[in-house]
C-alpha positions in Angstrom: -16.2 24.4 2.5 -17.6 25.7 -0.6 -15.0 28.5 -0.3 -12.3 25.7 0.5 -13.0 23.9 -2.7 -12.9 27.0 -5.0 -9.7 27.9 -3.4 -8.2 24.8 -3.8 -9.4 24.2 -7.5 -8.1 27.5 -8.5 -4.5 27.5 -6.7 -4.0 23.8 -8.2 -5.1 24.6 -11.9 -3.1 28.2 -11.7 -0.1 25.9 -10.3 -0.4 23.3 -13.2 -0.4 26.2 -15.8 2.5 28.0 -14.3 4.6 24.7 -13.8 3.8 23.8 -17.3 5.4 27.1 -18.8 9.1 25.9 -17.4 8.8 23.2 -19.9 7.4 24.3 -22.8 9.0 24.2 -26.1 12.2 26.1 -26.2 10.6 28.1 -29.8 8.2 29.7 -27.5 8.5 33.5 -26.1 11.0 34.1 -23.5 10.0 33.2 -20.0 10.2 35.7 -17.4 13.0 35.8 -15.2 11.1 34.8 -11.8 10.2 31.7 -13.8 13.5 30.8 -14.5 15.7 31.6 -11.2 15.8 28.3 -10.0 17.2 26.8 -12.9 20.0 24.7 -12.7 23.2 26.0 -14.4 24.2 23.5 -17.4 26.3 20.4 -16.7 26.2 21.6 -13.3 25.7 18.1 -11.5 28.8 16.1 -11.7 28.3 12.0 -12.7 30.0 11.3 -9.3 26.3 12.6 -7.7 24.5 9.8 -9.4 24.3 7.4 -6.5 22.9 10.4 -4.5 20.6 11.7 -7.1 19.2 8.1 -7.5 18.8 7.8 -3.9 17.1 10.7 -3.4 14.7 10.2 -6.2 13.8 7.0 -4.8 13.2 8.2 -1.3 11.1 11.1 -2.1 9.1 8.7 -4.2 8.2 6.7 -1.5 7.8 9.6 0.9 5.0 10.9 -1.2 3.3 7.6 -1.6 3.3 6.9 2.1 2.4 10.3 3.2 -0.6 10.8 0.5 -2.1 7.4 1.0 -1.8 8.3 4.9 -3.5 11.6 4.6 -5.8 11.2 1.8 -7.6 8.1 2.9 -8.6 6.6 -0.5 -5.0 6.4 -1.8 -4.4 3.9 1.2 -6.8 1.4 -0.7 -5.2 2.3 -4.1 -1.4 3.2 -3.3 -0.3 2.1 -6.9 -1.9 5.2 -8.5 0.5 7.4 -6.6 3.3 5.3 -7.7 2.2 5.8 -11.3 2.3 9.5 -11.0 5.8 9.3 -9.8 6.6 7.2 -12.9 5.2 9.5 -15.2 7.2 12.7 -14.0 10.2 10.4 -14.2 9.5 9.1 -17.6 8.4 12.8 -18.8 11.8 14.0 -17.2 13.9 11.7 -18.9 12.4 12.1 -22.2 13.3 16.0 -21.5 16.8 15.4 -20.2 18.5 17.9 -22.6 16.4 21.0 -21.4 17.3 23.2 -18.5 16.4 21.6 -15.3 13.7 24.1 -13.5 13.5 23.2 -9.7 10.4 25.2 -9.4 8.9 22.2 -10.8 10.0 20.1 -7.9 9.6 22.8 -5.0 6.0 24.3 -6.0 4.2 20.8 -6.1 6.1 20.4 -2.4 4.5 23.2 -1.1 1.1 23.1 -2.4 0.6 19.4 -1.1 2.1 20.7 2.2 -0.6 23.2 2.0 -3.4 21.0 0.8 -3.2 18.3 3.3 -2.0 20.0 6.5 -3.5 23.3 6.2 -4.4 25.6 9.5 -8.1 25.8 7.9 -10.4 23.0 9.2 -12.7 23.2 6.3 -10.0 22.3 3.5 -8.7 19.6 5.8 -12.6 18.1 5.8 -12.7 18.6 2.4 -9.7 16.3 1.8 -11.3 13.9 4.0 -14.3 13.8 1.8 -12.6 12.7 -1.3 -12.5 9.1 -0.2 -16.4 9.1 0.4 -17.0 11.2 -3.1 -14.9 8.4 -4.7 -15.7 5.4 -2.6 -19.4 5.9 -2.5 -20.4 4.3 -5.8 -17.6 1.6 -6.2 -18.1 -2.1 -5.8 -15.5 -2.6 -3.0 -15.8 -2.2 0.2 -14.2 1.3 1.5 -14.3 1.4 5.7 -16.8 4.0 6.5 -18.0 4.9 3.0 -21.9 3.8 2.4 -22.7 2.5 -0.8 -25.1 4.8 -2.8 -26.8 4.5 -6.1 -25.8 6.5 -9.4 -27.8 10.0 -9.0 -27.1 13.6 -9.9 -25.7 13.7 -6.5 -23.3 11.2 -6.7 -22.1 12.1 -10.2 -21.5 15.9 -8.9 -19.5 14.4 -6.2 -17.3 12.4 -8.6 -17.1 15.3 -10.7 -15.6 17.4 -7.7 -13.4 14.4 -7.1 -11.9 14.9 -10.6 -11.7 18.5 -10.3 -9.5 18.0 -7.4 -7.5 15.1 -8.1 -6.3 15.8 -11.5 -4.4 18.8 -10.8 -3.0 16.6 -7.8 -1.7 13.8 -10.2 -0.2 16.5 -12.4 1.4 18.2 -9.9 2.8 15.0 -8.3 4.4 14.0 -11.8 5.7 17.4 -12.3 7.6 16.9 -9.0 9.8 14.3 -10.4 10.6 15.6 -13.9 13.7 17.6 -12.9 15.1 14.2 -11.3 14.2 12.2 -13.7 15.7 14.7 -16.2 19.2 14.8 -13.9 19.4 11.1 -13.7 18.8 10.7 -17.6 21.4 13.7 -18.1 24.3 11.6 -16.0 23.2 8.4 -17.9 23.8 9.9 -21.1 26.8 11.8 -20.4 28.4 8.7 -18.6 31.8 7.0 -20.2 30.6 3.7 -18.9 27.0 3.6 -19.4 26.7 0.0 -17.9 28.1 0.8 -14.7 26.1 4.0 -14.6 23.0 2.4 -14.4 24.1 0.1 -11.9 24.9 2.6 -9.8 21.4 3.9 -10.5 20.1 1.0 -9.1 22.4 0.7 -6.1 21.3 4.2 -5.6 17.6 3.1 -5.5 18.7 0.4 -3.1 20.1 3.0 -0.8 16.6 5.1 -1.2 14.8 2.0 -0.1 17.0 1.1 2.9 17.1 4.6 4.1 13.1 5.2 3.8 12.9 1.3 5.9 15.3 2.2 8.6 13.1 5.5 9.4 9.7 3.1 9.5 11.8 0.9 11.8 12.1 4.0 14.4 8.3 5.0 13.7 9.4 8.3 12.5 6.9 10.7 11.4 6.9 12.8 8.1 8.5 15.5 10.0 11.7 13.6 9.8 11.3 12.5 6.5 10.9 15.5 5.1 14.4 16.6 7.0 16.0 13.9 5.3 14.5 14.6 2.1 15.6 18.3 2.3 19.2 17.2 3.2 19.8 14.8 0.3 18.1 17.3 -2.2 20.6 20.3 -0.7 23.3 17.7 -1.4 22.4 17.5 -4.7 21.0 20.6 -5.9 23.1 23.0 -3.7 25.2 24.1 -6.3 24.9 27.9 -5.8 23.8 29.4 -2.7 20.1 30.8 -4.3 19.6 27.1 -4.8 20.8 26.0 -1.6 18.6 28.6 0.1 15.4 27.8 -1.8 15.5 24.1 -0.7 16.4 24.9 2.7 13.5 26.9 2.6 11.0 24.7 1.0 11.6 21.8 3.2 11.7 24.2 6.4 8.0 24.9 5.4 7.1 21.5 4.9 8.4 20.0 8.2 6.5 22.9 10.0 3.3 22.0 7.9 3.6 18.5 8.6 4.0 19.0 12.0 1.2 20.4 12.9 -1.0 18.7 15.3 -4.1 16.6 13.9 -7.4 17.0 14.5 -9.7 14.7 16.5 -12.4 14.9 13.8 -12.1 11.2 13.0 -12.7 10.3 16.6 -16.4 8.5 17.0 -18.9 10.3 18.6 -19.4 9.3 22.4 -22.2 7.3 23.6 -23.3 9.2 26.8 -23.2 13.0 27.6 -20.9 12.3 30.9 -18.0 11.1 28.6 -15.6 13.7 27.0 -12.6 12.9 24.6 -9.4 14.3 25.4 -6.7 15.9 22.9 -5.2 12.7 21.1 -1.5 11.8 20.1 -0.4 10.9 16.1 2.3 8.2 16.1 3.3 6.7 12.7 4.1 3.0 12.3 5.7 1.3 9.3 2.0 0.5 7.6 -0.3 3.6 8.7 -1.0 6.7 10.5 -1.9 6.0 14.0 -3.9 8.6 16.1 -5.3 7.6 19.9 -7.6 9.5 22.0 -8.2 9.1 25.7 -12.2 8.9 26.5 -12.7 10.1 30.1 -15.5 10.0 32.4 -15.6 12.8 35.5 -11.9 13.3 34.7 -10.8 9.4 34.6 -9.7 7.5 31.4 -12.3 4.8 31.1 -11.2 3.8 27.5 -9.2 5.0 24.4 -10.1 5.6 20.7 -7.6 4.5 18.1 -7.9 5.8 14.3 -5.8 4.9 11.4 -5.3 7.1 8.4 -7.8 9.2 10.1 -10.3 6.6 9.7 -11.9 5.2 13.3 -10.1 1.8 13.8 -11.1 0.4 17.2 -11.4 1.1 20.9 -9.5 -0.2 24.1 -11.7 -0.7 27.1 -11.3 -2.1 30.5 -14.0 -5.1 31.0 -12.2 -6.5 34.3 -14.4 -7.1 37.0 -13.4 -4.4 38.9 -13.6 -1.6 36.3 -17.5 -2.9 35.6 -18.3 -2.9 38.9 -17.2 0.8 39.4 -18.7 1.7 36.2 -22.0 0.1 36.1 -24.0 2.8 34.4 -21.5 2.4 31.2 -22.7 -1.1 31.0 -26.2 -0.7 31.1 -27.5 -1.5 27.5 -25.6 -4.9 27.1 -24.2 -7.1 29.6 -20.4 -7.4 29.7 -20.6 -11.4 29.3 -22.5 -11.0 26.1 -20.2 -8.4 24.1 -18.3 -9.3 21.3 -15.0 -10.2 23.2 -16.4 -12.3 25.7 -18.9 -14.3 23.1 -16.4 -16.9 21.7 -15.9 -18.3 25.5 -19.5 -19.3 25.5 -18.2 -21.7 22.8 -15.4 -22.9 24.5 -14.9 -22.3 28.4 -11.5 -22.3 29.7 -9.8 -23.3 26.6 -6.1 -24.7 27.4 -4.6 -22.7 24.3 -6.2 -19.7 22.3 -4.9 -18.3 19.1 -5.8 -14.7 18.6 -5.4 -13.4 15.1 -5.1 -9.7 14.6 -4.9 -9.0 18.3 -4.5 -5.3 18.2 -4.2 -3.8 21.0 -5.1 -6.2 22.9 -8.8 -6.5 23.7 -9.3 -10.1 22.3 -6.1 -11.4 24.5 -7.6 -9.7 27.7 -11.0 -11.2 26.9 -8.8 -14.6 26.7 -7.0 -14.0 29.9 -10.4 -13.4 32.2 -12.1 -16.5 30.6 -9.4 -18.7 31.7 -7.1 -19.6 28.9 -4.2 -21.5 29.9 -2.0 -19.9 26.8 -2.6 -17.2 24.7 -0.8 -16.8 21.1 -1.4 -13.2 20.1 -0.6 -12.0 16.3 -0.4 -8.6 15.0 1.1 -7.2 12.3 2.0 -3.6 13.3 4.6 -3.3 16.0 3.3 0.3 16.9 -0.3 -1.2 17.7 1.5 -3.9 19.9 3.6 -0.9 21.6 0.7 1.3 22.0 -1.5 -1.7 23.6 1.4 -2.5 25.9 1.5 1.3 27.3 -2.2 1.7 27.1 -4.3 -1.3 27.6 -5.6 -1.0 31.4 -5.8 -5.1 31.9 -2.2 -4.9 30.7 -2.7 -8.6 28.6 0.6 -8.3 26.7 2.7 -8.4 30.3 1.1 -11.7 31.3 3.5 -14.4 31.4 0.5 -16.8 29.8 0.8 -14.7 26.6 3.4 -15.1 23.6 3.5 -12.2 21.3 3.9 -12.5 17.5 4.8 -9.5 15.1 4.0 -11.0 11.9 1.6 -11.3 9.4 -1.6 -13.4 10.2 -1.4 -15.6 7.0 2.6 -16.3 7.3 1.7 -17.2 11.1 -0.8 -19.7 10.2 1.3 -20.9 7.0 4.7 -21.6 9.4 3.2 -22.7 12.9 3.7 -26.0 14.2 1.1 -25.1 17.2 -2.2 -26.5 17.8 -5.0 -24.6 19.6 -8.5 -25.4 21.2 -9.5 -22.2 20.1 -8.9 -19.8 17.1 -10.4 -16.1 17.1 -9.9 -14.0 13.9 -10.4 -10.8 15.6 -12.3 -8.3 13.6 -9.1 -8.4 11.2 -9.6 -5.9 8.6 -7.3 -3.3 7.2 -7.3 0.1 6.0 -4.2 -0.3 3.4 -2.4 -2.2 1.2 0.4 -4.2 1.6 2.6 -2.5 -1.1 2.7 0.5 -3.1 3.0 -2.1 -6.4 -0.3 -3.4 -5.7 -4.0 -2.8 -4.9 -3.7 -5.8 -2.4 -4.6 -5.1 1.1 -2.6 -6.3 4.0 -5.3 -9.0 5.1 -6.7 -10.1 1.9 -4.6 -13.2 2.1 -6.1 -14.1 5.2 -9.5 -14.7 4.4 -8.9 -16.7 1.2 -10.0 -20.9 1.1 -6.4 -21.2 1.3 -5.8 -19.1 4.4 -8.8 -20.7 6.2 -7.7 -24.6 5.6 -4.6 -23.7 7.1 -6.0 -22.0 9.9 -8.0 -25.4 10.3 -5.0 -27.3 10.3 -3.8 -25.7 13.6 -7.2 -26.4 15.2 -7.3 -29.6 17.6 -10.3 -32.0 17.1 -12.2 -31.0 19.7 -11.6 -27.1 18.9 -13.7 -24.4 17.6 -12.9 -21.4 15.2 -14.3 -18.0 15.9 -14.3 -15.5 12.6 -15.6 -12.3 13.9 -15.8 -9.5 11.3 -17.9 -5.7 11.3 -20.0 -6.8 8.2 -20.9 -3.5 6.4 -22.0 -5.0 3.3 -24.1 -8.6 3.0 -21.8 -9.9 0.3 -18.9 -9.8 2.8 -21.2 -12.1 5.3 -21.8 -14.4 2.2 -18.3 -14.6 1.3 -17.0 -16.0 4.7 -20.2 -18.3 5.3 -19.2 -19.7 2.1 -15.9 -20.3 2.7 -16.4 -21.7 6.1 -18.8 -24.0 4.9 -16.3 -25.1 1.9 -13.5 -25.6 4.3 -15.3 -27.4 7.1 -18.1 -29.2 5.1 -20.9 -27.5 7.2 -22.3 -24.2 7.5 -21.1 -22.3 10.4 -23.0 -21.1 13.1 -23.8 -17.1 12.3 -25.3 -14.5 14.4 -24.7 -10.7 15.2 -23.9 -8.8 18.4 -24.9 -5.6 19.6 -22.8 -2.3 20.1 -22.2 -2.0 23.5 -19.9 0.2 25.7 -17.0 1.0 23.4 -17.3 -2.3 22.0 -17.9 -2.1 18.0 -21.0 -4.5 16.6 -20.1 -7.6 14.7 -21.0 -10.6 13.0 -20.0 -14.1 14.2 -19.2 -17.3 12.1 -18.6 -20.2 14.6 -17.0 -23.2 13.2 -15.3 -26.4 14.3 -16.5 -29.4 16.4 -20.0 -30.0 15.7 -21.0 -31.4 19.1 -19.2 -28.5 21.2 -21.0 -25.5 18.8 -24.4 -27.4 19.2 -24.1 -27.6 23.5 -23.6 -24.0 23.5 -26.1 -22.8 21.3 -28.5 -25.1 23.3 -28.2 -23.2 26.3 -31.3 -20.9 27.3 -29.5 -17.7 27.2 -27.5 -18.5 23.6 -30.9 -20.2 22.1 -32.4 -16.5 22.7 -29.6 -14.5 21.4 -29.5 -16.7 18.5 -33.4 -16.4 17.8 -32.8 -12.3 18.0 -29.8 -12.0 16.6 -29.3 -14.8 14.1 -31.1 -13.2 11.1 -27.5 -11.7 9.4 -28.3 -10.0 5.6 -26.7 -12.0 3.3 -25.6 -12.0 -0.4 -23.9 -14.6 -2.5 -20.4 -13.7 -3.3 -17.3 -15.7 -5.0 -15.1 -17.1 -2.6 -11.6 -15.6 -2.4 -8.4 -17.4 -3.3 -4.8 -16.8 -3.2 -4.9 -16.2 -7.0 -8.0 -13.9 -6.4 -7.8 -12.6 -2.8 -9.7 -9.3 -3.3 -11.8 -10.0 0.1 -13.4 -6.5 -0.2 -14.5 -6.8 -3.8 -18.1 -8.2 -4.7 -16.9 -10.3 -7.8 -14.3 -10.2 -10.3 -14.1 -7.1 -12.4 -12.8 -3.3 -12.4 -14.4 -1.5 -10.1 -15.8 2.2 -11.0 -13.2 4.0 -8.6 -10.5 2.2 -10.4 -11.4 3.0 -13.5 -12.1 6.5 -12.7 -8.7 7.1 -11.1 -7.1 5.5 -14.4 -9.2 7.6 -16.4 -7.7 10.6 -14.5 -4.1 9.2 -14.8 -4.5 8.9 -18.3 -5.9 12.6 -18.8 -2.9 13.6 -16.7 -0.4 11.9 -18.8 -1.7 13.0 -22.1 -1.8 16.3 -20.9 1.8 16.6 -19.5 2.9 14.9 -22.9 1.2 17.6 -24.7 2.2 20.6 -22.5 6.3 19.6 -22.2 6.1 18.7 -26.1 7.0 14.8 -25.9 4.9 13.7 -29.0 3.5 10.2 -29.1 6.0 9.6 -32.0 8.9 10.0 -29.8 8.0 6.9 -27.8 10.6 4.3 -28.6 8.4 1.3 -28.3 10.2 -1.4 -27.6 11.7 0.4 -24.3 7.7 1.2 -23.8 7.0 -2.9 -23.9 9.8 -3.8 -21.7 8.8 -1.2 -19.1 4.9 -2.4 -19.3 6.1 -5.7 -19.2 8.6 -5.4 -16.0 6.0 -3.1 -14.1 3.8 -6.3 -14.2 5.9 -8.6 -13.4 7.3 -6.6 -10.5 3.9 -6.2 -9.1 3.1 -10.1 -9.5 6.1 -11.0 -7.7 5.7 -8.5 -4.8 2.3 -9.7 -4.3 3.4 -13.7 -4.1 6.2 -13.1 -1.9 4.2 -11.3 0.3 1.9 -14.3 0.3 4.8 -16.8 0.4 6.8 -14.5 3.3 3.9 -12.6 4.8 2.6 -9.1 3.6 4.8 -7.0 6.4 6.5 -3.9 5.3 9.8 -5.6 6.1 9.2 -8.4 3.6 8.1 -5.7 1.2 11.3 -4.1 1.3 13.4 -6.5 1.2 11.6 -8.2 -1.8 12.3 -4.6 -4.0 16.1 -4.5 -2.6 16.4 -7.9 -3.9 14.8 -7.7 -7.4 16.9 -4.5 -7.6 20.0 -7.0 -6.7 19.2 -8.9 -9.6 19.2 -6.3 -12.0 22.9 -5.1 -10.8 23.6 -9.0 -11.1 22.4 -8.8 -14.7 24.3 -5.7 -15.5 27.7 -7.0 -13.9 27.2 -10.1 -16.2 26.6 -8.0 -19.3 29.3 -5.6 -18.5 31.6 -8.7 -18.0 30.8 -9.9 -21.8 28.1 -12.0 -21.6 27.5 -13.9 -24.8 23.8 -15.2 -24.9 22.2 -14.2 -27.9 19.1 -12.0 -27.4 16.6 -14.5 -28.8 18.0 -16.8 -26.3 17.5 -14.3 -23.4 14.0 -13.7 -24.5 13.4 -17.6 -24.4 14.8 -17.7 -20.8 12.1 -15.3 -19.8 9.3 -16.7 -21.2 10.2 -20.1 -19.7 10.7 -18.6 -16.4 7.6 -16.8 -16.6 5.8 -20.1 -17.6 7.5 -21.9 -14.8 6.1 -19.0 -12.4 2.5 -19.3 -14.0 2.3 -23.2 -13.8 4.1 -23.4 -10.2 1.6 -22.6 -7.4 2.8 -20.4 -4.8 1.4 -23.1 -2.3 4.2 -25.5 -3.9 7.2 -23.3 -2.1 5.7 -23.2 1.6 8.1 -25.0 3.7 8.8 -24.6 7.8 12.3 -24.0 6.3 13.0 -20.4 5.8 15.8 -20.9 3.5 14.1 -23.4 1.1 11.1 -21.0 0.8 13.8 -18.3 -0.1 15.9 -20.5 -2.8 11.9 -21.7 -4.3 11.2 -18.0 -4.4 14.1 -17.0 -6.5 14.3 -20.2 -8.6 10.5 -20.0 -9.5 9.4 -16.1 -8.7 12.2 -14.3 -9.7 14.1 -15.5 -12.1 12.3 -13.7 -15.2 13.8 -10.2 -13.5 17.2 -11.6 -14.0 16.5 -12.0 -17.7 14.3 -9.1 -18.2 17.4 -7.0 -16.5 19.8 -8.6 -19.3 17.3 -7.5 -22.1 17.0 -4.2 -20.6 20.4 -3.3 -20.3 21.5 -4.7 -23.5 19.0 -2.9 -25.5 19.6 0.4 -23.4 23.4 -0.1 -24.4 22.5 -0.4 -28.0 20.3 2.8 -27.6 23.6 4.4 -26.3 21.6 5.0 -22.9 19.4 7.8 -24.6 17.1 9.7 -21.9 14.3 9.4 -24.5 14.7 5.8 -24.5 15.0 5.8 -20.5 11.6 8.1 -20.7 9.9 5.4 -23.0 10.5 2.6 -20.5 9.5 4.6 -17.6 6.2 5.5 -19.5 5.6 2.0 -20.2 6.0 1.5 -16.3 3.4 4.3 -15.9 0.9 1.7 -18.4 2.0 -1.3 -16.3 0.9 -0.4 -13.2 -2.3 0.7 -14.6 -2.6 -2.7 -16.2 -1.8 -4.3 -12.7 -5.6 -3.6 -11.5 -6.4 -6.5 -14.1 -5.5 -8.5 -11.5 -8.9 -7.6 -9.9 -10.5 -9.1 -13.0 -8.6 -12.2 -13.7 -6.4 -12.9 -10.9 -2.6 -12.8 -9.8 -1.5 -15.4 -12.0 -2.9 -14.3 -15.2 -0.7 -11.1 -15.0 2.1 -13.1 -15.8 0.6 -14.2 -19.2 -0.3 -10.6 -20.2 3.5 -9.9 -19.2 4.4 -12.4 -21.8 2.4 -10.8 -24.4 3.9 -7.3 -23.6 7.5 -8.9 -23.8 6.6 -10.4 -27.2 5.7 -7.1 -28.2 8.9 -5.8 -27.0 10.6 -8.4 -29.2 8.3 -7.8 -32.3 9.0 -4.1 -32.1 12.7 -4.4 -31.6 12.8 -6.6 -34.7 11.7 -3.5 -36.7 14.8 -1.8 -35.5 17.1 -4.2 -36.7 20.1 -1.7 -36.4 19.6 -1.6 -32.6 19.3 -5.4 -32.5 22.3 -5.9 -34.3 24.4 -3.5 -31.9 22.7 -5.2 -29.1 23.8 -8.6 -30.5 27.4 -7.3 -30.3 27.6 -6.7 -26.7 27.1 -3.9 -24.5 28.5 -0.6 -25.6 30.6 1.6 -23.5 30.7 5.1 -24.8 34.0 6.9 -25.3 
C-alpha cells in the first residue's frame, strides 16, 4: 500500500504540473508539439453546437459527481465539494476563453480518475477506500463505519496523507472542465444575440439533466454513462480525425476500466467457518452503488449481504419457522424471537395495520407478516433496493397481498398520508449519501427531525406503538433520539439494545406511544430480564434536530473539521489554478462574483427546502433543478422582449421575495394537494430565482457577454458552494439572509461601475 501511495502521489502531481503547462501564459517559451497535439483549431466549433456543448458539460458534471461520490465513499457524504471543483474548472475556462482550447486538460484527468478509482491493483483500491477513514475519523459528524479518534500524531499523519491525495484529485477534476468552460464562453461572446445564446446554454443544461435522469431511471451503470459522455464529446470535439480518435480512445478506455468487477472486500466477516460468501453482483440505483453477495452453508444460500458505495448496509435473512428448524446451529446465540426484527411485536401482537419506514429489502416487512400483521405499508425510497428485495428475499414479503409498497421518501409519506396505523417501525433507517449535490443534507436527515416525529405520531392510533430502531454508533445519536421522542410524546421512550444474531445487526430500540400497552409488555418476565441486561444504553446530550437544522449525524451546530479541511483543500486548489493559468485576482469582476455566490447559496437552500416539501427523492431533485433553470429561461425571454423594470426595482423584488421565503416556514406549504404545494413552492420558494435571473442576464448583457464576467460568476458560485456548509452551523433559513447580504454587495459593487449600470438600465444588448 505504501508503494500504491507513492505511485499515486507522484502520478497525480506530475499530471497536474503537465496539464498546468497547457494553460500557461502565452509569453512563456513555446510548448512541445506533443503537448499541443490535442488543441482545437481556432473558431472550429460552430455556434450551432452551443446546445450540445451545454448538455455535454452538465452531463459530464453530474457523471463526475455521482461516480466519484459512489467510488470514494467520503464524498457520498459531501457531494457538493465535487460540484465546487467542477464550478472552478468552468469558471477558469470562461476566463481563459480567448486562449487555445487544449483537450488534453479534459482527457488526461479522465484517464487518471479511471486508473485511480478502478485499477486492477487491490492495494490501490484499498488506499482509495481508506480515504474515508483518514478524513472522517476526527470529524464531529457520524460517518458510517468510521470510528472517532482523538487528535494525535497518527490522525494528523492520516490527514496529511489525505491532503496529498485529495488536492491533486480536485485540481485534476477542475482542469477537466476548463476546455468546456472555454468553448461555452467563446460561443456566448461571439453570438449575435447574447440573450438568446445564454437561453440556449441554459436549455442545453436542462437537456443534460434530463438525459442523466433518464439513465438513472433505468438503473444504468457508469459504463453506460461514459458511453453517452463519449458520444457527446465526439459530436462536439470531433473536428479532425485526430481529435475523434483521441476522444474515442479515452472513453473506450474509461468504459473498460469502470466495467471491471468490484471486489467483495466490503462484505462483513462471516460468523462461522462453515459459511462462505459467493461472488457478488454490482448494480446502480438512482442514489448509490449497490453490491450484493450471497452467503452459503454447504452450498445452500442462507442469506445475502447488501453494500452501498462499498460500505456494508444490511443482511437479507430468512427467519421463517421452516428455515430456523432446518438451520438451528445458526441461531444458537440469540433466539429468533429476541432478534431485532421480531422485537417490535412483543409490544403489539398481531397488529391490524403496520407502517414500516425504510423497508429496505424486506426483513421488517417479513417480520410483520410472520407476527400476524393484518396489513403492512412498506415505504422505501430506493427503487432498486425494492427490486432486489422482491427478487432475493427468501420469504417473498413484497409479493404478499397484505403488503402495500410505497416507493417514496419516508418523510414525504408521513407528511401526506391519510392512513392510521397500530404499529409504526423506523427500520434502521440510515443513509450513506446526500439527497443532492447542492447540499450536505443526507437523504434521511428530514426523517428524524422534531417535525417529522410529530408527523409520524399523527399517523399513530391512540392504542398504537411507535418503534424507532437505530444502529447507534455514537452516544449523542441515542441522546438526540431520546430527547426528540420525549418532547413529541411528552414522556421518555423505553430504550434498550439488542444483540447481534445470525445475519441480524445489533441495534438500539426507542419505544413510544400508548403508555399502558408499553408498560404491560415491559412487565412480562422475559422482557423484564432483557431490559435489566440491555437497558444501559450509552447516551450523550445532543440538540434536537429540526427542519431548519436537520443535521442528525452531527453532534452540535458548527463546521465539522472534515468540512473545514476539504474547504481548505478547495481554496488551495483554486489559488494554485488561478496562479498557474494566469488569472489574477484583479481580473475578478466583483458584481458578477457576488451574483454567482448569492445565487448558489439561494439555489442550494431552495433545493433543500423543496426536498422537505416534496421528498428527498432523486426525481424531485432533478425536477427542481430543471424547474429553476426554466425560471432563468423565462427571465431571459422577458428581458429579451424588452422588459423595462428598473434594475433597482428588480433588486427590490429579489430582496422582498427572499424575505418572504425566510419568514414563511415550509410547514405552511404542506398540503395533501400536490397542485397547492407546487403553487406555494413556486411563489414562496422559487420566485427569488426569477428576479436573480433578470439581474444576471441584464448585467451579463451590459458586460457584452464577456467570458471573463461569466468566469467571475462561476468562481463566485464556487464560493457560494463553500458557504453552503454554513447551514451546518446557522441552519438552512439563515442562508437566505447571507444570500441577501451577497446580493447587496453585488448591488453596491455594480454602482461603482456606473457605465455598466447605465447600459443595463437601457435594456438588453444585442451584439451585431
